[in-house]
Phi, psi and omega in degrees: 000133176238123175228127177053040179078004181266138168267115180259131174237167188231139174220156182241001175273148182257133182256156179302331183278345185298327180299316179290326179295321180289321175302311179298318183292313182292329172295323182292342186288329178081006178259333192263148173290155176313316182292333174291320179294324178293321178293318178301321176293322181295325178295324177289319175303318176303312178303314181294325183283318191249352182069212187297333186289354174296331186084001182252124178246159184221151172221125185245141168255133183224153166223128183054032179084002184254128175290123182244357180184159179194161167236146172235126186213170178186163172295142176277122181300145177065030175234165175247112180066024180251134184233148170252136170268099181286318184216138166220126177211146174228141178316133188308316185282358180245005178290153181065029176244001178101351179300309182298317180300316182294314175308312185295313180302311179297321177296317179300323177295315178298320182293323181289324176296335177266018178072024179286138182243340177217142174242131175249140178228131179248138179207167183278155176265006180298151181313316183299342184268006179305311178302325174299314177304308181303319178301309181299313179301318178292342179263010174090013178273154170234158180285123182261325184195158170229124180256107186299141177047032185297305185279323177192169176305123181084002179239094182280154170269124178251125181252125176253156179214151173223128177255145177256139178287130175286132176249000000 
């Protein structure tokens, strides 16, 4: 993939340098609270420590060996073919270049290969997340639910979902 003169490659293996790269990346987005960026790093560390049994899968977008975007996803325990997309982030100066859309498409393929039939995404209703909501809608997701005042007073949890047709 080429965007803005960048050659972007994708990988699904987790490297030892990824926890710090993900922390840096999520900080650069300007959307997440400090505790959220710490959790993003911890999920990568969990995958490194426990491997696939962690329940966390990753897809990384890189250019010249530098992580510029990623997704973190996994099966929802005690469900049949349901997955959560825990994280999707793209370096702030590379947002709106198609990298996030491609990451999401490739993640959806991986989920379907793992017999996934539905993907759920949870996000904030805060105003800075308006472009995020538009992104999910433009990628074929629909708003499934709103949990009022979930994160804080006036900050609702918005849940998006995409279902795959079974063949």
